[in-house]
C-alpha positions as CSV (number, residue, x, y, z in Angstrom):
1,M,1.8,24.5,32.5
2,K,3.3,25.3,29.1
3,T,5.6,28.3,28.9
4,Q,3.2,29.8,26.4
5,Q,0.4,29.8,29.0
6,Q,2.8,31.2,31.6
7,F,3.7,34.3,29.6
8,R,0.5,34.9,27.6
9,L,-0.9,38.4,28.1
10,P,-3.1,38.3,31.2
11,K,-6.6,39.8,31.2
12,K,-6.5,43.5,32.4
13,F,-2.7,43.6,32.2
14,K,-1.0,46.8,33.1
15,V,2.6,47.5,32.2
16,R,4.5,48.1,35.4
17,D,8.3,48.5,36.0
18,E,8.2,46.1,39.0
19,D,7.2,43.1,36.8
20,A,10.2,43.5,34.4
21,A,12.6,41.7,36.8
22,A,10.6,38.5,37.2
23,K,12.5,35.3,36.4
24,P,10.1,32.4,36.8
25,L,12.0,30.1,34.5
26,S,15.4,30.7,36.1
27,S,17.3,27.9,37.8
28,G,19.1,30.4,39.9
29,D,22.4,29.8,38.1
30,K,23.1,32.1,35.2
31,A,25.5,29.6,33.5
32,V,22.9,26.9,33.7
33,D,20.3,29.1,32.2
34,K,22.6,30.2,29.4
35,G,23.2,26.5,28.7
36,A,19.5,25.9,28.6
37,V,19.1,28.7,26.0
38,E,21.8,27.1,23.8
39,I,20.0,23.8,23.9
40,L,16.7,25.3,23.0
41,A,18.3,27.3,20.2
42,Q,19.7,24.1,18.7
43,E,16.3,22.4,19.0
44,I,14.7,25.4,17.3
45,A,17.3,25.2,14.5
46,E,16.5,21.5,13.9
47,M,12.8,22.2,13.7
48,Q,13.4,25.1,11.4
49,D,15.0,22.7,9.0
50,I,11.8,20.7,8.9
51,F,9.7,23.9,8.6
52,Y,11.7,25.0,5.6
53,A,11.6,21.6,4.0
54,E,7.9,21.4,4.5
55,H,7.6,24.7,2.6
56,G,3.9,25.2,3.2
57,R,3.4,27.5,6.2
58,K,4.7,30.9,7.1
59,L,5.9,32.2,10.5
60,M,6.1,35.8,11.7
61,V,7.9,36.7,14.9
62,I,7.3,40.3,16.3
63,L,9.7,41.7,18.9
64,Q,8.5,44.9,20.5
65,G,9.9,46.8,23.5
66,M,11.4,50.1,24.7
67,D,14.9,51.1,23.6
68,T,17.5,48.7,25.0
69,A,14.9,46.0,25.8
70,G,17.0,43.5,23.9
71,K,15.5,42.9,20.5
72,D,18.9,42.4,18.8
73,G,20.1,40.3,21.8
74,T,17.1,38.1,21.6
75,I,17.6,37.5,17.9
76,R,21.3,36.6,18.5
77,G,20.6,34.4,21.5
78,V,17.5,32.5,20.2
79,F,17.9,32.3,16.4
80,D,21.7,32.3,15.9
81,A,21.8,28.6,15.2
82,T,19.1,28.6,12.6
83,D,19.9,28.2,8.9
84,P,19.9,31.7,7.3
85,L,18.4,30.2,4.1
86,G,15.0,30.1,5.7
87,I,15.0,33.0,8.2
88,R,15.0,36.7,7.7
89,T,15.2,39.7,10.0
90,I,13.7,43.1,9.3
91,A,14.6,46.1,11.4
92,F,11.9,48.7,10.9
93,K,13.1,52.3,11.2
94,A,11.1,55.6,10.9
95,P,9.1,55.4,7.6
96,S,10.8,56.9,4.5
97,T,9.2,59.5,2.3
98,V,8.0,56.8,-0.1
99,E,6.6,54.7,2.7
100,K,4.7,57.7,4.1
101,E,3.0,58.1,0.7
102,H,1.2,54.7,1.3
103,D,-0.9,53.3,4.1
104,F,1.1,52.5,7.3
105,L,0.8,48.8,6.7
106,W,2.2,48.9,3.1
107,R,5.8,48.5,4.1
108,I,4.9,45.8,6.6
109,H,2.9,43.6,4.3
110,R,5.6,43.5,1.6
111,E,8.0,42.0,4.2
112,A,5.6,39.3,5.5
113,P,7.0,35.8,5.2
114,G,6.6,33.5,2.2
115,Q,6.1,29.8,2.4
116,G,8.7,28.0,4.4
117,E,10.1,31.3,5.7
118,I,10.5,32.7,9.2
119,V,10.6,36.4,9.4
120,I,11.5,38.3,12.5
121,F,10.3,41.9,12.9
122,N,12.7,44.0,15.0
123,R,10.0,46.6,15.8
124,S,7.0,46.4,13.6
125,H,3.7,48.0,12.6
126,Y,3.1,48.6,16.3
127,E,5.5,51.5,16.1
128,D,3.0,53.3,13.9
129,V,0.6,53.4,16.8
130,L,2.9,53.8,19.8
131,V,5.1,56.7,18.7
132,P,2.4,58.8,17.1
133,R,0.1,58.1,20.0
134,V,2.6,59.2,22.7
135,H,3.6,62.3,20.8
136,G,0.1,63.3,19.8
137,W,0.7,63.1,16.1
138,I,-2.5,61.1,15.6
139,D,-5.8,61.6,17.3
140,E,-8.0,59.1,19.2
141,K,-10.0,58.3,16.0
142,T,-7.0,57.5,13.9
143,C,-5.5,55.4,16.7
144,R,-8.6,53.3,16.9
145,Q,-8.6,52.9,13.1
146,R,-5.0,51.7,13.2
147,Y,-5.8,49.2,15.9
148,A,-8.7,47.9,13.7
149,H,-6.4,47.8,10.7
150,I,-3.8,45.8,12.6
151,R,-6.3,43.3,13.9
152,D,-7.7,42.8,10.3
153,F,-4.2,42.6,8.9
154,E,-3.1,39.9,11.3
155,R,-6.3,37.9,10.9
156,M,-5.8,37.9,7.2
157,L,-2.3,36.7,7.5
158,A,-3.4,33.9,10.0
159,E,-6.2,32.8,7.7
160,T,-3.8,32.5,4.7
161,G,-1.3,30.3,6.5
162,T,0.9,32.6,8.6
163,V,1.6,31.7,12.2
164,I,2.1,34.9,14.3
165,V,4.0,35.1,17.6
166,K,4.4,38.5,19.3
167,F,6.8,39.2,22.1
168,F,6.6,42.3,24.3
169,L,10.1,42.6,25.9
170,H,9.3,44.3,29.1
171,I,12.1,46.3,30.6
172,S,12.1,48.7,33.6
173,K,13.1,52.3,33.6
174,D,16.0,51.7,35.9
175,E,17.4,48.9,33.8
176,Q,17.1,51.0,30.7
177,K,19.1,53.7,32.5
178,A,21.8,51.2,33.3
179,R,22.0,49.9,29.7
180,L,22.1,53.4,28.1
181,Q,24.8,54.5,30.6
182,A,26.8,51.4,29.7
183,R,26.7,52.4,26.1
184,L,28.0,55.9,27.0
185,D,30.7,54.6,29.2
186,D,32.2,52.2,26.6
187,P,33.6,54.0,23.5
188,Q,33.2,50.9,21.5
189,K,29.4,51.0,22.1
190,H,28.9,54.6,21.2
191,W,27.7,53.5,17.8
192,K,24.7,51.9,19.5
193,F,23.8,55.1,21.3
194,D,21.2,57.5,19.8
195,P,20.7,60.8,21.7
196,Q,17.0,60.6,20.7
197,D,16.7,57.7,23.2
198,L,17.2,60.2,26.0
199,E,14.3,62.3,24.6
200,E,12.0,59.3,24.3
201,R,12.9,58.3,27.9
202,K,11.2,61.5,29.1
203,F,7.9,60.0,27.9
204,W,8.4,56.7,29.8
205,T,5.0,56.8,31.7
206,D,3.2,57.7,28.4
207,Y,4.8,54.8,26.6
208,Q,3.8,52.3,29.4
209,A,0.2,53.5,29.2
210,A,0.3,53.2,25.4
211,Y,1.7,49.7,25.6
212,T,-0.9,48.7,28.1
213,E,-3.7,49.8,25.7
214,L,-2.0,48.4,22.6
215,L,-1.5,44.9,24.0
216,A,-5.1,44.6,25.1
217,E,-6.4,45.9,21.8
218,T,-4.4,43.6,19.6
219,D,-4.1,40.3,21.5
220,A,-5.8,37.4,19.8
221,D,-5.5,33.6,19.8
222,H,-4.3,33.7,16.2
223,A,-1.8,36.5,17.0
224,P,-1.0,36.2,20.7
225,W,1.1,38.6,22.8
226,Y,3.6,37.1,25.2
227,V,4.9,39.4,28.0
228,I,8.6,38.7,28.6
229,P,10.3,40.2,31.7
230,S,13.5,41.5,30.2
231,D,15.6,43.1,32.9
232,S,17.6,39.8,32.8
233,K,19.0,39.2,29.3
234,T,19.5,35.5,30.0
235,H,16.0,34.9,31.3
236,R,14.5,36.9,28.4
237,N,16.2,34.6,25.9
238,L,15.2,31.6,27.9
239,A,11.5,32.5,27.9
240,V,11.4,33.5,24.2
241,A,13.2,30.3,23.2
242,A,11.0,28.1,25.2
243,I,7.8,29.7,23.8
244,F,9.1,29.6,20.2
245,K,10.0,26.0,20.6
246,E,6.5,25.2,21.8
247,T,5.1,27.2,18.9
248,L,7.0,25.0,16.4
249,E,6.0,21.8,18.2
250,G,2.4,22.8,18.0
251,M,2.6,23.1,14.3
252,K,3.2,19.3,14.0
253,L,6.0,19.7,11.5
254,A,7.0,16.8,9.2
255,Y,9.5,16.4,6.4
256,P,7.8,15.9,2.9
257,E,7.0,12.4,1.8
258,P,10.1,10.7,0.3
259,H,10.3,10.0,-3.4
260,A,9.9,6.3,-3.9
261,D,11.9,6.4,-7.2
262,Y,14.8,8.1,-5.6
263,S,15.8,5.0,-3.6
264,K,16.5,3.3,-6.9
265,L,18.9,5.9,-8.2
266,K,22.6,5.5,-8.0
267,V,25.1,8.3,-8.2
268,E,27.9,7.3,-10.7
């Protein structure tokens, strides 16, 4: 079974804390698993070189998850070896005043990848459903409209040459507690701590329900969700790297045809 099939969002999936610790790809040896991630990252880098040279298709990677789920760590672990010339990371924050004056997808669409480019969304348009939904800032009708707009948006991107891969980094409440406490206990990590994280943690159950609904509403073959157990940082990176490698392999990448005349040229 391909890794993609193993982690593809199941039918009638419900976000549950107990599933976040699963490690189906692990060898049982953390060092071995880290080595496997490094190998996959290098293979991804080699395929990304072909993807950039081909310069025809576009690739969007979406990383979603609760605070401390490991979006930054995933980017470092999986994409660190890739050539920065053809890859870009966007970290979406709360919308600015100017962004609020447009539709909620305006700031997302302008960051979509161009030909030959891989763009990684660290958070994404899904924040504009999750947070307002949990806090009651939008009603049921608006929420349904936004789901529909997201489905239409992603279908439009797919139909115009963008490959979309979406990862839900699934972390448990206990693991989040440990990671937040680790930031507080280490003065050199205080810069990573946001007191608002503690406030959002109070809505844990609501967020799990919102994610359960969101994943079901926006999963599609052209924009699939993969559920990545993320209590283990190493296994999280291993799963994401394996799925992303399979995605690139499935694109049947190839360098452009060589220029016949170039073989006759000599550099003086």
